[in-house]
C-alpha positions as CSV (number, residue, x, y, z in Angstrom):
1,M,0.2,0.0,-0.1
2,A,1.2,3.6,-0.9
3,K,0.4,6.5,0.5
4,R,0.8,10.3,-0.5
5,K,0.2,13.4,-1.3
6,A,-1.1,13.9,-5.2
7,D,2.0,15.7,-6.6
8,R,3.2,15.9,-10.2
9,T,6.1,18.2,-9.9
10,P,8.6,17.6,-13.0
11,P,11.4,15.2,-12.2
12,T,14.9,16.8,-12.0
13,A,16.5,16.3,-15.5
14,V,19.8,13.8,-15.4
15,A,21.7,12.8,-18.7
16,G,20.3,9.6,-20.1
17,E,23.3,8.7,-21.3
18,V,25.7,6.7,-19.2
19,Q,28.9,7.5,-19.8
20,S,31.7,4.8,-19.4
21,G,35.2,6.4,-19.4
22,L,37.4,6.4,-16.9
23,L,37.3,10.1,-16.2
24,S,33.6,10.3,-16.0
25,Q,33.4,7.7,-14.1
26,L,35.8,8.9,-11.0
27,R,33.9,12.2,-11.5
28,V,30.8,10.6,-10.7
29,I,32.8,8.7,-7.5
30,V,34.3,12.3,-6.3
31,D,30.9,13.8,-6.8
32,I,29.6,11.1,-4.3
33,Y,32.0,11.5,-1.6
34,W,32.4,15.4,-2.2
35,N,28.6,15.7,-1.2
36,S,28.8,12.9,1.3
37,P,28.6,13.5,4.9
38,V,31.3,11.5,5.5
39,R,33.3,13.9,3.4
40,N,35.3,15.4,6.4
41,R,35.9,11.9,8.4
42,L,37.3,11.0,4.7
43,I,39.7,13.8,4.5
44,L,40.8,13.7,8.0
45,L,41.7,9.5,7.3
46,V,43.3,10.5,4.1
47,L,45.4,12.8,5.5
48,G,46.4,11.0,8.5
49,V,47.3,7.6,5.9
50,F,49.3,10.3,3.9
51,A,51.9,11.4,7.2
52,I,52.2,8.1,8.1
53,I,53.2,7.2,4.7
54,I,55.6,9.8,4.5
55,V,57.2,8.8,7.7
56,T,57.3,5.6,7.2
57,S,59.5,6.1,3.9
58,A,61.9,8.0,6.0
59,G,62.5,5.3,8.0
60,Q,62.6,2.8,5.2
61,V,65.4,5.1,4.0
62,L,67.1,5.0,6.9
63,L,66.9,1.6,7.3
64,N,68.2,1.3,3.4
65,R,71.3,3.5,4.9
66,W,72.3,0.9,7.8
67,N,72.4,-1.6,5.4
68,V,76.1,-0.1,4.7
69,P,77.5,-0.3,8.4
70,F,75.8,-3.6,9.0
71,Y,77.1,-5.5,6.5
72,D,80.9,-3.6,6.1
73,A,80.6,-4.8,10.0
74,L,79.9,-8.1,9.0
75,S,82.8,-8.3,6.0
76,R,84.9,-7.0,8.8
77,R,83.9,-9.5,11.2
78,D,83.6,-6.7,13.7
79,L,81.6,-8.1,16.6
80,P,81.1,-4.5,18.5
81,A,79.9,-3.1,15.2
82,F,77.9,-5.4,14.3
83,T,76.2,-5.7,18.0
84,E,75.5,-1.5,17.6
85,Q,74.1,-1.7,14.6
86,L,71.4,-4.5,15.7
87,M,70.4,-2.1,18.4
88,V,69.8,0.5,15.7
89,F,68.1,-2.0,13.6
90,I,65.6,-2.8,16.7
91,G,64.7,1.2,17.3
92,I,64.1,1.6,13.6
93,A,61.7,-1.8,13.2
94,S,60.0,-0.7,16.1
95,V,59.0,2.5,15.3
96,L,58.2,1.1,11.5
97,L,56.1,-1.6,13.6
98,V,53.9,1.3,15.2
99,L,53.6,3.1,11.8
100,S,52.5,0.0,10.3
101,V,49.9,-0.6,12.7
102,A,48.3,3.0,12.6
103,Q,48.2,2.4,8.8
104,T,46.3,-0.8,9.1
105,W,43.9,0.9,11.6
106,L,43.3,4.0,9.3
107,N,43.2,1.7,6.0
108,Q,40.3,-0.2,7.7
109,M,38.7,3.2,9.0
110,T,38.7,4.5,4.8
111,R,37.0,1.4,3.7
112,L,34.4,1.8,6.1
113,K,33.6,5.2,5.8
114,L,34.1,4.6,1.6
115,R,31.6,2.1,1.9
116,E,29.2,4.4,3.8
117,G,29.2,7.1,2.2
118,L,28.9,4.9,-1.5
119,T,26.2,2.5,0.0
120,R,24.2,5.7,1.5
121,D,24.5,7.6,-1.9
122,L,23.5,4.5,-4.2
123,I,20.3,3.8,-1.8
124,G,19.3,7.3,-1.8
125,E,19.3,7.4,-5.4
126,W,17.6,4.3,-5.7
127,L,14.8,4.6,-3.5
128,V,14.0,8.4,-4.8
129,P,10.1,8.1,-5.3
130,R,9.3,5.7,-8.5
131,R,12.8,5.7,-9.6
132,A,13.2,1.4,-8.4
133,F,10.6,0.4,-10.2
134,K,11.0,1.9,-13.6
135,L,14.8,0.6,-13.4
136,S,13.2,-2.5,-12.7
137,N,11.5,-2.3,-16.2
138,S,14.8,-0.6,-17.9
139,G,16.7,-4.1,-18.7
140,P,18.9,-5.9,-17.4
141,I,20.7,-3.4,-15.2
142,G,17.6,-3.3,-13.2
143,V,16.9,-6.8,-12.8
144,N,19.4,-7.4,-9.4
145,P,19.9,-4.0,-8.0
146,D,20.9,-5.5,-4.7
147,Q,24.0,-6.9,-6.2
148,R,25.4,-3.3,-7.2
149,L,24.5,-2.0,-3.5
150,H,26.0,-4.4,-1.7
151,E,28.6,-6.2,-3.3
152,D,29.9,-4.1,-5.9
153,A,29.7,-1.1,-3.5
154,R,31.8,-3.2,-1.0
155,H,34.3,-4.4,-3.7
156,L,34.8,-0.8,-4.6
157,A,35.1,0.7,-1.6
158,E,37.5,-1.8,-0.5
159,M,39.7,-1.9,-3.6
160,S,40.0,1.9,-4.3
161,T,41.4,2.0,-0.4
162,D,44.0,-0.9,-1.0
163,L,45.2,0.6,-4.9
164,G,44.6,4.3,-4.0
165,F,47.2,4.2,-0.5
166,G,49.2,1.6,-2.2
167,L,49.9,3.8,-5.1
168,L,50.5,6.9,-3.1
169,Q,53.0,4.7,-0.9
170,A,54.5,3.6,-4.3
171,S,55.4,6.8,-5.4
172,I,56.2,8.5,-2.0
173,L,59.1,5.4,-2.0
174,M,60.4,6.1,-5.4
175,V,60.6,9.5,-5.0
176,S,62.8,8.6,-1.2
177,F,64.6,6.3,-3.1
178,V,65.5,7.8,-6.5
179,G,68.2,9.9,-4.9
180,V,69.9,7.3,-2.9
181,L,70.4,5.6,-5.8
182,W,71.2,8.3,-8.1
183,S,73.8,9.2,-5.6
184,L,75.1,5.4,-5.7
185,S,75.6,5.5,-9.6
186,S,76.8,8.8,-10.2
187,G,80.0,9.7,-11.8
188,F,80.8,5.7,-12.6
189,V,82.4,5.8,-15.7
190,F,81.9,2.8,-18.3
191,N,85.0,1.5,-19.9
192,L,83.7,-0.8,-23.4
193,Y,85.9,-1.9,-26.5
194,G,88.3,0.8,-25.8
195,Y,85.7,3.6,-25.1
196,S,84.7,5.4,-22.0
197,F,81.4,6.7,-21.1
198,S,79.2,7.8,-18.3
199,I,75.1,7.6,-18.0
200,P,74.4,9.7,-15.1
201,G,72.2,7.8,-12.3
202,Y,72.3,5.1,-14.7
203,M,70.9,2.7,-12.0
204,V,67.8,4.6,-11.5
205,W,67.4,4.6,-15.8
206,A,67.9,0.9,-15.5
207,A,64.9,0.4,-12.9
208,I,62.6,2.8,-14.9
209,L,63.2,0.7,-18.3
210,Y,63.0,-2.5,-16.1
211,A,59.6,-1.7,-14.7
212,A,58.3,0.2,-17.7
213,S,58.8,-3.0,-20.1
214,A,57.6,-4.7,-17.3
215,S,54.3,-2.5,-17.1
216,W,53.7,-2.4,-21.2
217,L,53.9,-6.2,-21.3
218,S,51.5,-6.4,-18.8
219,W,48.7,-3.9,-19.9
220,L,49.3,-5.7,-23.3
221,V,48.4,-8.9,-21.9
222,G,46.1,-8.1,-18.8
223,R,43.6,-5.5,-20.7
224,K,40.7,-7.9,-21.5
225,L,40.9,-8.4,-17.7
226,I,38.4,-5.4,-17.2
227,K,35.7,-7.0,-19.5
228,Y,35.8,-10.2,-18.6
229,N,35.5,-9.0,-15.0
230,A,32.4,-7.2,-15.4
231,D,31.1,-10.2,-17.4
232,R,31.9,-12.3,-14.9
233,Y,30.3,-10.2,-12.1
234,Q,27.4,-9.6,-14.2
235,K,26.7,-13.9,-14.3
236,E,27.8,-14.1,-10.6
237,S,24.7,-11.6,-10.1
238,E,22.6,-13.2,-12.4
239,L,22.9,-16.8,-10.8
240,R,22.4,-15.3,-7.5
241,F,18.7,-13.8,-8.5
242,S,17.8,-17.2,-10.0
243,L,18.6,-18.6,-6.5
244,M,16.6,-16.3,-4.6
245,R,13.8,-16.7,-7.3
246,V,13.8,-20.6,-6.5
247,N,14.0,-20.2,-2.8
248,E,10.9,-17.3,-2.5
249,H,8.7,-19.8,-5.1
250,I,9.8,-23.3,-3.3
251,D,6.7,-24.3,-2.2
252,A,4.7,-23.8,-5.8
253,I,8.1,-25.6,-7.5
254,S,7.7,-28.3,-5.0
255,L,4.0,-28.9,-5.5
256,Y,4.6,-28.9,-8.9
257,R,7.6,-31.3,-8.7
258,G,9.2,-28.8,-10.8
259,E,12.7,-29.2,-9.3
260,A,14.0,-31.0,-12.4
261,D,12.9,-28.0,-14.5
262,E,14.4,-25.7,-11.9
263,K,17.5,-27.3,-11.6
264,R,18.1,-27.3,-15.4
265,R,17.4,-23.5,-15.4
266,L,20.0,-22.8,-12.7
267,G,22.1,-25.2,-14.8
268,F,22.2,-22.6,-17.6
269,D,23.0,-19.6,-15.2
270,V,25.8,-22.0,-13.8
271,D,27.3,-22.8,-17.1
272,S,26.8,-18.9,-18.4
273,L,28.9,-18.5,-15.0
274,L,31.5,-20.9,-15.6
275,A,32.3,-19.7,-19.1
276,A,33.0,-16.4,-18.0
277,I,35.1,-17.6,-15.4
278,R,37.1,-19.6,-17.8
279,L,37.6,-16.6,-19.7
280,L,38.9,-15.1,-16.9
281,V,41.1,-17.9,-15.8
282,T,42.9,-17.7,-19.2
283,A,43.5,-14.3,-19.0
284,L,44.9,-14.1,-15.7
285,T,46.9,-17.6,-16.6
286,Q,48.3,-15.5,-19.3
287,L,48.9,-12.1,-17.4
288,T,51.2,-14.5,-14.7
289,W,53.5,-15.4,-17.4
290,V,54.3,-11.7,-17.4
291,T,54.5,-11.0,-13.8
292,S,56.1,-14.2,-12.5
293,G,58.6,-13.9,-14.8
294,Y,59.7,-10.7,-14.2
295,G,59.2,-11.5,-10.4
296,W,61.7,-14.0,-10.8
297,F,64.4,-12.1,-12.8
298,T,63.9,-9.6,-10.5
299,I,66.1,-11.7,-7.3
300,V,69.0,-11.0,-9.5
301,A,68.1,-7.7,-11.5
302,P,69.3,-5.6,-9.0
303,I,72.7,-7.5,-8.4
304,L,73.6,-7.0,-12.2
305,V,72.9,-3.6,-12.4
306,A,75.0,-2.8,-10.1
307,A,78.0,-5.1,-10.4
308,P,79.9,-2.6,-12.8
309,V,80.6,-0.5,-10.0
310,Y,80.7,-2.7,-7.4
311,F,83.5,-4.8,-9.5
312,A,85.3,-2.0,-10.4
313,G,86.2,-1.2,-6.7
314,N,83.5,2.0,-6.6
315,L,81.1,-0.1,-4.1
316,S,82.0,-1.6,-0.7
317,F,79.7,-4.9,-0.1
318,G,77.9,-2.7,2.3
319,G,77.4,-0.3,-0.3
320,L,76.4,-2.7,-2.7
321,M,73.8,-4.1,-0.2
322,M,72.5,-0.5,0.1
323,A,72.2,-0.1,-4.1
324,I,70.2,-3.3,-4.2
325,G,67.5,-2.3,-1.6
326,A,67.4,1.0,-3.4
327,F,67.4,-0.5,-6.7
328,N,64.3,-2.7,-5.0
329,Q,62.3,-0.2,-3.9
330,V,62.5,2.1,-6.7
331,H,62.0,-1.1,-9.0
332,A,58.9,-1.9,-6.5
333,A,57.5,1.4,-7.1
334,L,57.8,1.4,-10.5
335,K,56.3,-2.2,-11.1
336,W,53.3,-1.3,-9.0
337,F,51.1,-1.6,-12.1
338,V,52.6,-4.7,-13.0
339,D,52.4,-6.1,-9.5
340,N,48.2,-4.8,-9.5
341,F,47.2,-5.3,-13.2
342,G,44.8,-7.8,-12.2
343,A,43.3,-5.7,-9.1
344,I,43.3,-2.8,-11.0
345,A,41.5,-4.4,-13.8
346,D,39.1,-5.8,-10.9
347,W,38.4,-2.4,-9.7
348,R,37.7,-0.6,-13.5
349,A,35.1,-3.6,-14.1
350,T,33.9,-2.5,-10.4
351,L,33.8,1.1,-11.1
352,L,32.0,0.8,-14.2
353,R,29.1,-1.0,-12.7
354,V,28.8,0.9,-9.7
355,T,28.4,4.2,-11.8
356,S,26.7,2.9,-14.9
357,F,24.2,1.8,-12.3
358,R,24.1,5.2,-10.4
359,Q,23.6,7.0,-14.0
360,A,21.2,4.7,-14.9
361,V,19.1,5.0,-12.3
362,Q,19.2,8.8,-12.6
363,A,18.8,8.2,-16.4
364,T,15.2,6.9,-15.5
365,D,13.6,10.0,-14.9
366,I,14.1,10.9,-18.6
367,M,14.5,7.1,-19.8
368,N,13.8,5.2,-22.8
369,G,12.8,7.9,-25.3
370,V,9.4,6.5,-25.9
371,E,7.6,9.2,-28.4
372,Q,4.7,9.6,-25.9
373,R,4.2,10.2,-22.6
374,I,1.3,10.5,-20.3
375,G,0.9,13.8,-18.8
376,F,0.1,14.2,-15.1
377,A,-1.6,17.3,-13.5
378,E,-3.0,18.1,-10.3
379,G,-6.5,19.6,-10.6
380,E,-9.8,20.6,-8.6
381,A,-9.7,18.6,-5.3
382,N,-12.8,17.2,-5.8
383,E,-12.3,15.0,-8.8
384,L,-9.9,12.9,-10.7
385,R,-9.8,13.1,-14.4
386,L,-9.0,10.4,-17.1
387,D,-8.7,12.3,-20.4
388,A,-8.0,10.2,-23.7
389,L,-5.7,7.9,-21.6
390,K,-4.0,5.3,-23.5
391,I,-1.0,2.8,-22.0
392,S,1.7,1.3,-24.2
393,A,2.6,-1.8,-22.3
394,P,6.0,-4.1,-23.7
395,R,3.9,-6.1,-26.3
396,M,0.4,-4.3,-26.8
397,T,-1.4,-1.0,-26.1
398,V,-4.5,-0.2,-23.9
399,R,-6.8,2.3,-23.3
400,L,-10.1,3.7,-21.4
401,K,-12.9,3.2,-23.4
402,E,-14.2,6.4,-21.6
403,K,-12.9,9.1,-23.7
404,A,-13.3,11.7,-21.0
405,A,-13.5,10.1,-17.6
406,V,-14.5,12.0,-14.1
407,V,-14.4,10.4,-10.5
408,K,-16.0,13.0,-8.5
409,E,-15.5,13.3,-4.7
410,G,-17.1,10.7,-2.5
411,E,-18.0,8.6,-5.8
412,R,-17.5,4.2,-5.7
413,V,-16.3,3.7,-9.2
414,L,-15.1,0.5,-10.7
415,I,-13.0,0.1,-13.7
416,T,-13.2,-3.2,-15.7
417,S,-11.6,-4.8,-18.7
418,E,-11.8,-7.3,-21.1
419,T,-10.6,-10.9,-20.8
420,G,-6.5,-11.0,-21.4
421,I,-5.7,-7.6,-20.3
422,D,-3.3,-6.5,-17.3
423,R,-5.3,-4.2,-15.3
424,T,-2.2,-3.4,-13.2
425,L,-1.2,-1.1,-15.9
426,L,-4.2,1.5,-15.0
427,F,-3.4,1.1,-11.6
428,R,0.3,1.9,-12.1
429,A,-0.6,4.5,-14.9
430,I,-2.7,6.4,-12.0
431,A,-0.3,5.8,-9.6
432,G,2.2,8.0,-11.4
433,L,4.7,4.8,-11.6
434,W,3.9,3.8,-15.9
435,P,4.3,6.9,-17.4
436,W,4.5,5.2,-21.1
437,G,1.4,6.3,-23.4
438,A,-0.9,8.8,-24.0
439,G,-3.5,11.2,-22.7
440,T,-3.9,13.1,-19.3
441,V,-4.3,11.9,-15.6
442,T,-5.5,14.8,-13.8
443,L,-5.2,14.1,-9.8
444,P,-7.3,15.8,-7.2
445,G,-5.3,18.6,-6.1
446,G,-3.8,18.4,-2.4
447,K,-5.5,15.3,-1.1
448,E,-4.4,12.0,0.5
449,I,-4.0,9.2,-1.7
450,I,-3.9,5.5,-0.9
451,Y,-2.9,3.3,-3.8
452,M,-3.6,-0.5,-2.5
453,P,-1.7,-3.0,-4.7
454,R,-2.8,-6.5,-5.7
455,L,-0.5,-8.0,-3.3
456,P,-0.3,-6.3,-0.1
457,Y,3.3,-5.2,1.2
458,F,4.3,-5.7,4.8
459,P,7.3,-4.9,6.1
460,P,9.3,-7.2,8.1
461,G,9.0,-6.3,11.9
462,S,6.1,-6.7,13.9
463,L,2.2,-7.1,13.2
464,R,2.0,-3.4,15.0
465,E,5.0,-1.8,12.4
466,A,2.9,-3.7,9.4
467,M,-0.3,-2.5,9.9
468,S,0.8,1.3,10.5
469,Y,2.9,1.4,7.8
470,P,4.6,3.7,6.8
471,L,4.1,5.7,10.2
472,G,6.1,3.6,12.2
473,K,5.1,1.4,15.3
474,D,3.6,4.4,17.3
475,G,1.5,5.4,14.4
476,F,-2.4,4.1,16.0
477,S,-2.9,2.8,19.7
478,D,-3.5,-0.5,20.1
479,S,-7.3,0.2,20.8
480,Q,-7.4,1.5,17.1
481,L,-5.5,-1.8,16.1
482,V,-7.2,-4.1,17.7
483,D,-10.9,-2.8,16.7
484,A,-9.2,-2.6,13.3
485,L,-8.3,-6.6,13.4
486,H,-11.7,-7.5,14.8
487,N,-13.6,-5.4,12.1
488,L,-11.7,-7.5,9.6
489,G,-12.2,-11.2,11.1
490,L,-8.6,-11.3,12.2
491,K,-9.5,-11.5,15.9
492,R,-6.9,-14.5,16.6
493,L,-3.9,-11.6,15.7
494,E,-5.1,-9.3,18.7
495,T,-2.3,-10.5,20.8
496,M,0.4,-10.5,18.4
497,L,0.9,-6.8,17.9
498,D,4.3,-7.3,19.0
499,F,5.5,-10.3,17.5
500,N,8.0,-10.4,15.0
501,A,7.4,-12.2,11.8
502,R,7.1,-12.2,7.8
503,W,3.7,-11.8,7.6
504,E,3.3,-12.9,4.4
505,R,4.3,-16.3,4.9
506,E,2.7,-16.5,8.5
507,L,-0.7,-15.2,7.0
508,S,-2.9,-16.6,4.3
509,D,-3.6,-15.0,0.9
510,D,-7.1,-13.9,2.4
511,E,-5.5,-13.2,5.8
512,Q,-3.1,-10.4,4.1
513,Q,-5.6,-8.9,2.2
514,S,-8.0,-8.5,5.4
515,L,-4.7,-6.8,6.8
516,A,-4.3,-4.7,4.4
517,F,-7.9,-3.5,4.5
518,A,-7.5,-3.2,8.5
519,R,-4.4,-1.0,7.5
520,L,-6.8,0.9,5.5
521,R,-9.3,1.2,8.0
522,L,-6.8,2.9,10.3
523,H,-5.4,5.5,7.4
524,K,-8.8,6.8,6.5
525,P,-7.5,8.1,3.4
526,D,-9.4,11.0,1.5
527,W,-8.8,9.1,-2.1
528,V,-8.0,5.3,-2.6
529,V,-7.3,3.4,-5.6
530,I,-7.3,-0.3,-5.3
531,D,-6.1,-3.0,-7.7
532,E,-7.8,-6.2,-7.9
533,A,-7.8,-6.4,-4.1
534,L,-11.2,-7.7,-3.9
535,D,-11.2,-10.2,-6.6
536,G,-9.3,-12.9,-5.0
537,M,-11.2,-12.9,-1.6
538,E,-13.4,-15.7,-0.3
539,P,-16.6,-14.2,-0.2
540,D,-17.1,-13.7,3.8
541,A,-13.7,-12.0,3.8
542,R,-14.5,-9.9,1.1
543,E,-18.1,-8.7,2.6
544,L,-15.7,-7.8,5.4
545,A,-13.5,-5.4,3.4
546,L,-16.6,-4.4,1.2
547,A,-17.9,-3.2,4.4
548,V,-15.3,-1.0,5.9
549,L,-15.5,0.7,1.9
550,R,-19.1,1.0,2.4
551,D,-19.1,2.2,6.2
552,D,-15.9,3.0,7.9
553,L,-14.4,4.7,4.7
554,G,-17.9,6.2,4.0
555,A,-16.6,10.1,3.2
556,S,-13.7,8.5,1.0
557,T,-13.6,8.3,-2.8
558,V,-13.1,4.9,-4.0
559,V,-11.8,3.3,-7.2
560,H,-11.4,-0.5,-7.8
561,I,-9.8,-1.9,-10.8
562,G,-11.1,-5.5,-10.9
563,R,-13.7,-7.5,-12.0
564,E,-17.0,-6.6,-11.9
565,D,-19.5,-8.3,-9.2
566,K,-23.0,-7.7,-9.4
567,D,-24.0,-8.3,-5.5
568,D,-21.5,-6.1,-4.2
569,H,-24.3,-3.0,-4.3
570,V,-20.9,-0.6,-3.6
571,F,-19.9,0.6,-6.8
572,S,-22.3,2.8,-8.5
573,K,-20.0,3.7,-11.6
574,V,-18.2,1.3,-14.1
575,L,-15.5,2.3,-16.4
576,H,-14.1,-0.2,-18.9
577,F,-10.4,-0.9,-19.7
578,V,-10.2,-2.2,-23.3
579,S,-7.4,-3.3,-25.7
580,D,-5.9,-0.5,-28.5
581,P,-5.2,-2.5,-31.8
582,S,-3.9,0.9,-33.5
583,G,-1.1,0.7,-30.6
584,H,2.3,-0.4,-31.3
585,G,3.2,-1.2,-27.7
586,L,7.0,-0.4,-26.4
587,E,9.2,-3.4,-28.5
588,G,12.3,-2.2,-29.1
589,T,12.1,0.4,-26.3
590,G,14.2,-0.7,-23.3
591,V,11.1,-1.1,-21.3
592,T,11.1,-5.1,-20.9
593,G,8.1,-5.8,-18.6
594,V,5.2,-4.7,-16.3
């Protein structure tokens, strides 16, 4: 049951095209966090991590310089100097340990705040009135939004933290150790075939060339991982959705003995996922040839680079170890891209899924570009007007037979239809959920309208909350709740007001509809529009529901969309919903279902 004031203000215009470029996606993420309540806390956390990385880098430079006296003491077999350098190492290592623990805490808190800001933003955009429904009919991106809102948001927040701080740390380490490596290799003269020449800071250039070649090969081999990861996440979400669907309908499946058929259908989803994973495995294996190959060669690469200076006598053994350490630090910083290419591809795929979902949610305000839209307006307070109303469905077009239908305040109107027409389309059109078609819906200005769907909705929680929804558990007194239950034949529930349950599973179909009418009796709206809620009820339960409309809501205007019953004597006016053979439906527009 939906409850709100009649309101048809134009939706905010949002760019309809989903941007897939990296800069566009990053701009979306920056906007999310810049306008988020967690912005200031995030800034403080990032500044804290930056400061710790700076201090840690300074400590690692000191540790690298410590190699010279320590290994020189070893080469001289100087025990007192060796012991002294061990004490120095313990001091430096202790400080670095404290900094590492502090950085871990800050990293985890940054992950938490990134996820909080992103998840709250996505849920807020998704649950803008009528957006979630429109998105659910806009194609594959709207089928299982839970995957984007939960798993993708978590994954993006965690990977952004790890990769972002990893890149920052690699950059600072590189700047810190480039100077060390440059000074160690400056002024060295190469003698080759009688020629002498020098390359200022040649160890730095060797590290750059070595890492650049590895990065280029990694990109060349692994760039397809971005697409493969995105495909894998899509197939994972489709399988998860199928499993949830089977679980939700397992009683009907069991009664029809349809387990074998459902197993076959789920098998298709599993096969599709496995095919996507196989492509990913092949691409990761190919990338491993590059990353592992360079990883093994890196064991000897710094020694080979520093060997000319060492064998020329310009470096002591301690100096050689210092040069190897500095080369490894610079190389590790430069090959950050190589080491993290798989993770970067995964991050890019997740970023694409999150930003495309957010932009698609916003784009539903103006989506699909159907040439005709139903016009919505707010008119006189005492009438509902449906003028030349025509509704475009996915495979057909339907219309109201009466060209200018008017429902006056206080009237009880039944809207019926031909066999085979989905009457819910008209219900959704009047409620503003289905804008595709032509004509005008003019709602009573300033009046409170409750829309009762065919299948009632009860939020998880207590019976009190279910009956008061959406006002909260304190919306009505106990006596009002109990009286409403008695009037709808639900006396057995009066002691269960504070019992928590999934009421759509606890109650029979008739009891669910009766509870929805008990809720309607409590809210007493000015206007109520009902979608086939009376049609499937047993005679006794239906009579009690009609009594609510006839007696308790005597001052309300009631529009019921459903079957005509000559015996109810409640609805004094009948309108007709018919098919329109001249319409072309919504084929090819991107609107996928009702």
